[in-house]
Structures are given as C-alpha cells and as structure tokens.
SEDO-235264 format. One record per residue: residue number from 1; residue in three letters; z, y, x of N, C-alpha, C, O, CB in turn. Coordinates in pm, 1 decimal. Glycine has a CB too. Example, Ala and Ser with C-alpha at 12.3 -4.5 7.8 and 13.67 -1.06 7.14 Angstrom:
BEGIN
[1 'ALA' [780.0 -569.0 1319.0] [780.0 -450.0 1230.0] [780.0 -330.0 1320.0] [846.5 -331.9 1423.6] [904.6 -447.3 1130.8]] [2 'SER' [708.0 -225.0 1285.0] [714.0 -106.0 1367.0] [787.0 3.0 1290.0] [803.9 113.8 1340.9] [572.5 -59.8 1408.4]] 
% end
This chain:
BEGIN
[1 'MET' [-6782.2 11790.0 798.8] [-6843.3 11696.5 705.6] [-6753.7 11573.0 696.9] [-6706.3 11522.0 798.4] [-6988.8 11658.4 750.2]] [2 'ILE' [-6731.4 11526.5 575.2] [-6650.2 11408.6 548.6] [-6741.7 11295.8 502.8] [-6830.3 11316.4 419.9] [-6540.7 11438.4 442.1]] [3 'LYS' [-6719.5 11176.2 557.4] [-6797.6 11059.2 517.9] [-6704.1 10952.9 462.8] [-6606.5 10913.9 526.9] [-6879.5 11003.6 637.5]] [4 'VAL' [-6735.7 10907.3 343.5] [-6665.7 10793.3 285.1] [-6753.6 10671.7 310.0] [-6868.9 10667.6 267.1] [-6636.5 10814.1 130.5]] [5 'SER' [-6699.1 10573.5 379.0] [-6769.9 10448.0 404.1] [-6700.6 10338.6 324.6] [-6579.2 10320.5 333.2] [-6773.4 10413.3 557.0]] [6 'VAL' [-6780.2 10266.3 247.2] [-6728.5 10155.9 167.0] [-6789.0 10028.6 225.1] [-6909.3 10004.9 214.2] [-6763.5 10172.9 12.7]] [7 'LEU' [-6704.4 9947.6 286.5] [-6749.3 9828.7 359.1] [-6721.2 9703.4 277.0] [-6611.3 9684.4 224.9] [-6680.1 9819.3 496.9]] [8 'TYR' [-6822.7 9618.8 266.7] [-6812.1 9494.6 192.2] [-6820.8 9379.1 291.6] [-6930.8 9343.3 333.9] [-6923.4 9484.3 82.8]] [9 'PRO' [-6706.3 9319.3 330.3] [-6707.1 9212.0 429.4] [-6789.0 9091.3 383.3] [-6785.6 9052.3 266.6] [-6564.6 9168.7 460.0]] [10 'TRP' [-6862.5 9033.7 478.5] [-6934.1 8909.5 448.5] [-6829.0 8803.6 421.0] [-6740.3 8778.8 502.7] [-7030.2 8866.4 566.6]] [11 'THR' [-6840.6 8741.8 304.6] [-6742.5 8642.7 261.9] [-6816.0 8521.6 205.4] [-6894.4 8536.0 111.5] [-6644.6 8702.4 156.5]] [12 'PRO' [-6792.3 8402.6 260.5] [-6859.9 8283.6 207.5] [-6837.0 8268.8 57.0] [-6723.8 8279.3 9.8] [-6811.0 8157.6 280.5]] [13 'GLY' [-6943.8 8244.6 -17.2] [-6934.5 8222.4 -160.5] [-6928.5 8347.3 -245.9] [-6934.5 8338.3 -368.5] [-6817.2 8141.8 -188.2]] [14 'ALA' [-6916.6 8464.0 -183.7] [-6909.9 8589.2 -259.2] [-7050.0 8629.9 -303.8] [-7149.9 8588.4 -245.1] [-6844.9 8701.6 -174.3]] [15 'SER' [-7055.3 8710.7 -407.1] [-7184.4 8761.5 -453.6] [-7193.6 8912.0 -429.5] [-7094.0 8984.1 -435.4] [-7204.7 8729.7 -603.5]] [16 'PHE' [-7316.3 8957.3 -402.1] [-7342.6 9099.9 -384.7] [-7486.9 9124.8 -426.5] [-7579.3 9068.2 -368.2] [-7316.7 9146.4 -236.2]] [17 'ASP' [-7506.3 9209.5 -527.3] [-7639.1 9242.2 -578.1] [-7685.0 9373.5 -512.7] [-7652.9 9482.5 -560.1] [-7638.4 9254.1 -735.2]] [18 'MET' [-7760.9 9360.5 -402.8] [-7803.4 9478.4 -327.3] [-7892.8 9570.3 -410.1] [-7881.9 9692.5 -400.4] [-7876.6 9435.9 -200.9]] [19 'ASP' [-7980.8 9512.5 -491.3] [-8069.4 9594.7 -574.0] [-7988.1 9680.6 -670.8] [-8013.0 9800.4 -684.2] [-8168.7 9505.9 -651.8]] [20 'TYR' [-7891.2 9618.9 -737.9] [-7805.8 9693.4 -830.3] [-7729.4 9802.0 -754.9] [-7721.3 9916.0 -800.5] [-7707.4 9598.4 -902.5]] [21 'TYR' [-7674.1 9766.3 -640.5] [-7595.3 9862.0 -562.0] [-7678.3 9984.6 -525.4] [-7633.7 10098.2 -541.8] [-7541.5 9795.4 -434.6]] [22 'CYS' [-7799.6 9960.3 -475.6] [-7885.0 10071.3 -431.1] [-7940.6 10154.0 -546.6] [-7945.0 10276.8 -538.9] [-7999.6 10017.8 -348.6]] [23 'THR' [-7982.9 10087.2 -652.9] [-8051.2 10160.3 -759.2] [-7959.4 10211.4 -870.1] [-7981.4 10319.8 -923.9] [-8155.3 10073.2 -819.1]] [24 'LYS' [-7858.2 10134.6 -903.7] [-7772.5 10174.6 -1016.2] [-7638.3 10232.6 -972.7] [-7599.0 10340.1 -1018.0] [-7748.2 10056.3 -1105.9]] [25 'HIS' [-7567.8 10160.7 -884.2] [-7434.5 10209.1 -845.9] [-7441.9 10341.8 -770.8] [-7368.7 10435.6 -802.3] [-7363.3 10104.9 -759.8]] [26 'MET' [-7529.5 10349.3 -672.5] [-7537.0 10473.8 -595.5] [-7591.0 10589.6 -681.1] [-7556.7 10705.4 -657.2] [-7626.2 10453.8 -471.4]] [27 'ALA' [-7674.5 10558.7 -779.7] [-7718.6 10661.9 -874.7] [-7599.8 10710.5 -958.2] [-7588.4 10829.3 -988.3] [-7831.3 10607.1 -967.4]] [28 'LEU' [-7511.8 10617.4 -995.2] [-7390.1 10653.7 -1067.9] [-7301.7 10744.1 -982.3] [-7247.2 10842.8 -1031.7] [-7312.4 10527.2 -1110.0]] [29 'VAL' [-7287.6 10710.6 -854.7] [-7208.7 10793.7 -762.8] [-7266.2 10935.3 -758.5] [-7192.5 11033.0 -771.6] [-7206.5 10731.7 -619.9]] [30 'ARG' [-7397.2 10946.0 -740.3] [-7461.8 11078.6 -736.2] [-7439.7 11155.4 -866.3] [-7406.7 11274.0 -864.9] [-7612.8 11063.9 -709.4]] [31 'LYS' [-7458.3 11086.3 -978.4] [-7445.0 11152.6 -1109.1] [-7302.0 11199.3 -1132.4] [-7279.6 11314.4 -1169.8] [-7488.2 11057.8 -1222.4]] [32 'ARG' [-7205.2 11110.9 -1110.6] [-7065.6 11144.8 -1139.2] [-7008.8 11249.1 -1044.0] [-6939.0 11341.0 -1086.9] [-6981.0 11020.8 -1133.3]] [33 'PHE' [-7038.3 11235.2 -914.5] [-6982.1 11327.5 -816.2] [-7065.2 11454.7 -802.5] [-7018.1 11553.2 -745.7] [-6970.8 11259.1 -681.3]] [34 'GLY' [-7187.2 11453.9 -853.5] [-7269.9 11573.7 -862.8] [-7296.9 11643.8 -731.8] [-7325.0 11580.7 -629.9] [-7207.1 11668.5 -953.8]] [35 'LYS' [-7287.9 11776.9 -736.3] [-7321.1 11860.9 -620.8] [-7226.3 11841.8 -503.3] [-7255.8 11886.0 -392.3] [-7320.9 12005.4 -661.4]] [36 'ALA' [-7113.6 11777.1 -526.4] [-7019.7 11751.7 -416.2] [-7080.0 11655.0 -314.7] [-7044.1 11657.7 -196.9] [-6886.7 11695.1 -470.3]] [37 'VAL' [-7172.2 11569.2 -360.6] [-7236.8 11472.4 -271.5] [-7344.4 11542.1 -189.4] [-7435.6 11603.8 -244.5] [-7297.8 11354.9 -352.2]] [38 'LYS' [-7333.1 11531.9 -58.0] [-7429.8 11594.9 32.4] [-7528.2 11495.1 90.9] [-7629.3 11534.1 149.4] [-7357.5 11665.8 144.5]] [39 'GLY' [-7499.3 11366.1 75.5] [-7590.0 11263.5 124.2] [-7535.4 11125.6 93.7] [-7414.7 11106.0 78.7] [-7613.9 11279.1 273.9]] [40 'ILE' [-7627.7 11029.7 84.8] [-7591.6 10890.6 57.6] [-7677.2 10801.5 146.3] [-7794.8 10829.6 169.5] [-7610.9 10854.6 -94.0]] [41 'ALA' [-7617.2 10694.1 195.5] [-7691.4 10593.3 271.7] [-7631.4 10456.6 241.8] [-7512.8 10444.7 210.8] [-7687.7 10623.8 425.4]] [42 'VAL' [-7714.7 10354.1 251.6] [-7669.2 10216.5 233.8] [-7723.4 10134.0 349.6] [-7842.9 10137.1 378.9] [-7715.5 10158.0 95.7]] [43 'ASP' [-7633.7 10059.7 415.5] [-7671.1 9966.5 522.0] [-7657.3 9825.0 468.2] [-7557.5 9791.7 404.3] [-7582.8 9986.9 650.0]] [44 'GLU' [-7758.2 9741.6 494.3] [-7749.5 9599.6 459.4] [-7732.6 9520.9 587.7] [-7817.1 9528.1 676.9] [-7875.7 9551.4 380.2]] [45 'GLY' [-7623.8 9445.7 597.7] [-7598.5 9365.7 717.6] [-7699.4 9253.0 730.0] [-7727.3 9182.0 633.4] [-7456.6 9308.9 715.5]] [46 'VAL' [-7754.3 9237.3 851.5] [-7851.6 9129.3 874.1] [-7806.4 9031.4 981.6] [-7853.8 8917.9 984.9] [-7986.0 9187.8 912.6]] [47 'ALA' [-7716.0 9073.0 1069.3] [-7667.0 8984.3 1175.7] [-7541.0 9043.5 1236.6] [-7508.9 9160.7 1217.4] [-7775.4 8962.7 1285.2]] [48 'GLY' [-7470.5 8958.3 1310.9] [-7352.8 9002.4 1384.1] [-7388.7 9028.5 1528.9] [-7489.3 9093.5 1557.4] [-7240.4 8898.8 1374.6]] [49 'GLU' [-7307.6 8978.5 1620.3] [-7329.6 9001.6 1763.8] [-7458.5 8940.0 1814.7] [-7518.2 8989.9 1910.1] [-7214.0 8946.7 1843.0]] [50 'THR' [-7501.5 8832.4 1751.7] [-7629.1 8771.1 1787.4] [-7716.1 8765.6 1663.0] [-7665.7 8771.5 1550.9] [-7608.9 8628.6 1847.9]] [51 'ALA' [-7845.6 8754.2 1682.8] [-7938.3 8751.4 1570.2] [-7913.6 8633.3 1477.7] [-7947.9 8639.0 1359.6] [-8080.3 8747.5 1620.5]] [52 'ALA' [-7854.1 8525.6 1530.4] [-7829.4 8406.1 1450.4] [-7693.6 8407.4 1379.5] [-7665.3 8318.1 1299.6] [-7838.9 8284.6 1538.1]] [53 'SER' [-7610.2 8506.6 1407.5] [-7476.3 8509.2 1347.8] [-7473.2 8591.7 1219.2] [-7556.6 8679.6 1197.7] [-7375.3 8565.3 1447.6]] [54 'LYS' [-7375.6 8561.2 1135.1] [-7357.9 8634.7 1010.3] [-7306.6 8775.7 1041.2] [-7231.1 8794.7 1136.6] [-7259.8 8559.8 915.4]] [55 'PRO' [-7347.1 8873.9 961.2] [-7296.0 9009.5 981.8] [-7150.1 9018.6 938.3] [-7109.3 8947.3 846.6] [-7381.2 9112.0 904.6]] [56 'PRO' [-7071.0 9104.3 1001.5] [-6932.8 9121.5 956.4] [-6926.8 9181.1 815.0] [-6833.6 9154.4 739.1] [-6856.1 9211.4 1054.6]] [57 'TYR' [-7027.5 9262.0 781.3] [-7032.8 9326.6 649.9] [-7168.0 9299.0 586.4] [-7272.1 9315.7 650.0] [-7007.6 9479.7 661.4]] [58 'ILE' [-7165.8 9256.7 460.5] [-7290.4 9231.9 389.1] [-7357.6 9364.7 351.9] [-7480.0 9373.8 342.6] [-7264.2 9146.8 262.6]] [59 'ALA' [-7274.6 9466.7 330.9] [-7326.4 9599.9 298.2] [-7221.8 9704.6 334.4] [-7101.6 9678.2 336.1] [-7364.4 9609.8 147.2]] [60 'ILE' [-7272.2 9824.6 363.2] [-7185.3 9940.0 384.7] [-7251.7 10057.9 314.7] [-7367.3 10090.7 341.3] [-7162.0 9969.1 539.0]] [61 'GLY' [-7177.6 10120.0 225.9] [-7226.2 10240.7 158.3] [-7158.6 10361.9 217.4] [-7040.1 10358.3 250.5] [-7201.1 10233.7 6.1]] [62 'HIS' [-7234.8 10470.4 230.8] [-7181.9 10594.5 287.2] [-7211.1 10709.5 191.1] [-7321.2 10719.9 137.2] [-7243.5 10622.9 427.8]] [63 'VAL' [-7112.4 10795.0 170.4] [-7130.3 10914.1 88.0] [-7072.7 11032.0 166.3] [-6959.9 11026.4 215.3] [-7060.8 10898.5 -53.3]] [64 'LEU' [-7151.7 11138.5 177.0] [-7110.8 11256.7 253.0] [-7066.1 11369.7 161.0] [-7124.3 11393.4 55.2] [-7225.2 11304.4 341.9]] [65 'PHE' [-6961.0 11438.4 204.7] [-6906.5 11554.0 134.7] [-6883.9 11665.3 236.4] [-6866.1 11637.8 355.1] [-6773.9 11517.9 60.1]] [66 'ASP' [-6884.3 11789.8 191.5] [-6857.6 11901.6 282.5] [-6714.2 11900.6 333.4] [-6688.7 11934.8 448.8] [-6886.3 12033.8 213.1]] [67 'SER' [-6620.3 11861.4 247.2] [-6479.5 11868.5 286.4] [-6398.6 11758.8 217.9] [-6442.8 11698.6 120.0] [-6421.1 12006.6 252.2]] [68 'LEU' [-6281.2 11734.5 270.4] [-6188.9 11639.1 210.5] [-6148.0 11686.1 71.3] [-6131.0 11604.5 -19.3] [-6064.9 11620.0 299.7]] [69 'ASP' [-6132.3 11814.7 54.4] [-6097.4 11871.3 -75.7] [-6207.3 11842.0 -178.8] [-6177.7 11806.4 -292.9] [-6074.4 12023.6 -63.5]] [70 'ASP' [-6333.8 11856.9 -138.5] [-6444.7 11826.3 -230.0] [-6442.0 11678.7 -270.5] [-6462.3 11645.2 -387.2] [-6580.6 11861.2 -164.2]] [71 'LEU' [-6417.1 11592.1 -174.2] [-6407.6 11448.7 -203.0] [-6294.1 11421.8 -301.1] [-6313.2 11351.3 -400.2] [-6386.1 11368.2 -72.9]] [72 'GLN' [-6177.4 11476.9 -274.6] [-6060.9 11451.5 -358.0] [-6081.5 11500.5 -501.1] [-6041.4 11433.7 -596.4] [-5938.5 11517.7 -297.7]] [73 'LYS' [-6143.7 11616.7 -516.0] [-6170.5 11670.2 -650.3] [-6269.5 11581.3 -725.0] [-6249.8 11551.4 -842.8] [-6225.0 11814.5 -641.4]] [74 'ALA' [-6376.5 11539.0 -656.4] [-6477.3 11453.8 -719.7] [-6416.1 11319.6 -760.1] [-6440.5 11269.5 -869.8] [-6597.1 11431.7 -624.5]] [75 'PHE' [-6336.6 11262.7 -670.2] [-6277.0 11132.5 -698.5] [-6172.3 11141.9 -809.1] [-6161.4 11051.5 -891.9] [-6214.3 11074.5 -572.0]] [76 'ALA' [-6096.4 11248.9 -811.0] [-5995.8 11265.8 -916.5] [-6062.1 11272.4 -1053.7] [-6009.7 11218.5 -1151.1] [-5912.2 11393.1 -891.8]] [77 'ALA' [-6177.1 11338.4 -1060.9] [-6245.8 11355.1 -1188.8] [-6325.1 11231.8 -1231.0] [-6333.3 11201.7 -1350.1] [-6338.1 11473.5 -1181.5]] [78 'HIS' [-6384.2 11159.2 -1134.2] [-6479.0 11053.2 -1170.2] [-6460.7 10922.3 -1095.8] [-6538.5 10829.2 -1116.4] [-6616.2 11100.9 -1147.2]] [79 'GLY' [-6361.4 10912.5 -1010.9] [-6341.8 10791.6 -931.2] [-6319.4 10666.5 -1013.9] [-6366.0 10558.8 -976.7] [-6226.4 10810.5 -839.6]] [80 'GLU' [-6249.6 10678.6 -1124.3] [-6221.2 10562.3 -1207.6] [-6350.8 10499.8 -1260.9] [-6364.4 10377.4 -1261.7] [-6129.3 10601.8 -1324.3]] [81 'ALA' [-6445.2 10582.0 -1305.0] [-6573.2 10531.4 -1357.1] [-6654.6 10465.1 -1246.6] [-6718.1 10362.0 -1268.8] [-6654.5 10645.6 -1421.0]] [82 'VAL' [-6652.7 10524.2 -1128.3] [-6727.4 10467.7 -1015.3] [-6666.2 10334.1 -974.4] [-6739.0 10237.2 -952.6] [-6728.4 10566.0 -894.9]] [83 'MET' [-6535.5 10327.7 -963.9] [-6468.1 10204.1 -923.9] [-6484.1 10095.2 -1030.6] [-6490.8 9976.9 -997.0] [-6319.0 10230.9 -897.6]] [84 'ALA' [-6490.0 10132.7 -1155.3] [-6504.4 10035.5 -1264.0] [-6639.9 9964.4 -1260.0] [-6656.0 9858.2 -1320.0] [-6486.7 10104.9 -1398.7]] [85 'ASP' [-6736.2 10021.9 -1190.2] [-6869.8 9961.9 -1180.9] [-6876.8 9850.4 -1076.5] [-6972.1 9772.6 -1077.5] [-6972.5 10068.9 -1147.7]] [86 'ILE' [-6780.5 9840.7 -988.2] [-6784.9 9743.5 -877.7] [-6808.5 9600.2 -925.8] [-6891.4 9531.5 -866.1] [-6655.2 9749.4 -798.6]] [87 'PRO' [-6740.8 9550.9 -1029.7] [-6765.4 9412.8 -1072.5] [-6908.3 9386.4 -1120.3] [-6948.3 9270.8 -1133.7] [-6670.3 9377.3 -1182.2]] [88 'ASN' [-6984.9 9491.3 -1145.9] [-7123.6 9473.9 -1189.3] [-7216.7 9431.9 -1076.1] [-7328.0 9386.1 -1102.0] [-7174.3 9601.6 -1250.6]] [89 'TYR' [-7172.8 9446.9 -950.1] [-7261.6 9409.8 -839.4] [-7197.5 9320.7 -733.2] [-7268.8 9268.1 -647.8] [-7312.1 9533.1 -774.0]] [90 'THR' [-7065.7 9302.2 -735.7] [-7005.2 9219.0 -631.3] [-6872.1 9159.0 -673.2] [-6803.4 9208.0 -762.8] [-6986.0 9299.9 -506.1]] [91 'THR' [-6838.8 9050.5 -604.2] [-6706.4 8989.2 -617.3] [-6621.4 9019.6 -494.4] [-6508.9 8971.1 -482.5] [-6718.9 8836.5 -637.3]] [92 'ILE' [-6675.5 9100.1 -403.3] [-6607.9 9132.6 -277.1] [-6514.9 9252.1 -296.2] [-6552.1 9350.9 -359.5] [-6711.3 9162.3 -165.6]] [93 'GLU' [-6395.5 9242.7 -242.0] [-6300.5 9354.6 -241.1] [-6342.3 9449.5 -128.8] [-6336.8 9411.2 -11.9] [-6151.3 9304.3 -221.6]] [94 'PRO' [-6383.8 9571.8 -160.8] [-6431.0 9662.2 -55.5] [-6317.1 9719.8 27.9] [-6202.3 9728.5 -15.7] [-6510.7 9775.2 -116.6]] [95 'ILE' [-6353.6 9758.5 148.9] [-6265.0 9830.9 240.1] [-6318.0 9973.8 244.6] [-6437.8 9994.7 263.5] [-6259.9 9764.3 385.6]] [96 'ILE' [-6230.8 10071.3 227.6] [-6274.6 10210.8 224.3] [-6217.9 10284.7 344.0] [-6099.1 10275.2 374.8] [-6231.5 10279.4 92.7]] [97 'GLN' [-6305.5 10358.6 410.6] [-6262.8 10444.3 521.1] [-6316.3 10584.0 497.5] [-6432.8 10601.4 461.7] [-6311.2 10389.0 658.1]] [98 'ILE' [-6231.6 10683.0 517.4] [-6270.4 10823.9 509.9] [-6267.7 10877.1 652.3] [-6167.3 10865.1 722.5] [-6174.6 10907.2 414.4]] [99 'SER' [-6379.1 10935.9 694.2] [-6393.4 10982.9 832.6] [-6440.6 11127.3 834.4] [-6503.5 11175.3 740.1] [-6491.9 10893.6 911.1]] [100 'GLU' [-6409.4 11194.7 942.8] [-6469.6 11324.0 970.6] [-6585.9 11299.1 1065.1] [-6568.2 11240.1 1171.7] [-6365.8 11425.1 1031.6]] [101 'VAL' [-6703.9 11343.6 1026.9] [-6821.9 11325.3 1110.7] [-6811.8 11422.4 1227.8] [-6802.2 11543.7 1208.8] [-6954.2 11347.9 1029.3]] [102 'ARG' [-6814.3 11368.6 1346.8] [-6797.4 11449.5 1468.4] [-6927.6 11474.5 1543.3] [-6935.0 11564.5 1627.0] [-6699.8 11382.3 1560.7]] [103 'LEU' [-7028.7 11396.3 1514.0] [-7156.3 11411.1 1586.6] [-7270.1 11379.9 1493.2] [-7386.3 11386.0 1533.3] [-7162.0 11318.7 1711.4]] 
% end
C-alpha cells in the first residue's frame, strides 16, 4: 500500500480553509483519481509538543493507493487539475511525501 501525505506547515499569517479542503478538495481528489484511491484521511493540527504550542502542520492530507504505479498513472492523468485547486483553500506551499505503509 502506498500513502501520499500532503503536509501543510503551520505558517504565521498563512490561510487554510479546512472546510473547503475536507469537503471540496478531497472530493475532487476522489473524483479525479477514481478507483485508484483506496482511502483518504485528513488530520487537523491542534498542538505541538505541548498543548499550548502551535502544531508543526496545520493540516495533513493522506491518500492511499494499492501501488506506486497506480499513483503515478492517476497523477499523470489528473494531477494538474488537483494541484490547480490548491490556491482555492490555502496560501501554504505543501510538502509531499510518498510512503510505503509497513504496518
């Protein structure tokens, strides 16, 4: 199983529309990538090392695929449309990590 994690660092003065991200952007991801998507999750950062500290990431989105090949095919066909939606919900430059789920 392959997991794409899109991390949005907490940045002073940046904007992030969590409602849009959860309801519209992730729906776009599901629609565009279709059956290649095996699961989606969104984490909203609430704190860092202590309850009073800022989280390192304001949000993290996760998308699961069966294989790296499935991810690459989906992204080649529809990645441009998905990436073009980013300015609709944030001013943050995302960090992307592709991982193999081991557990």
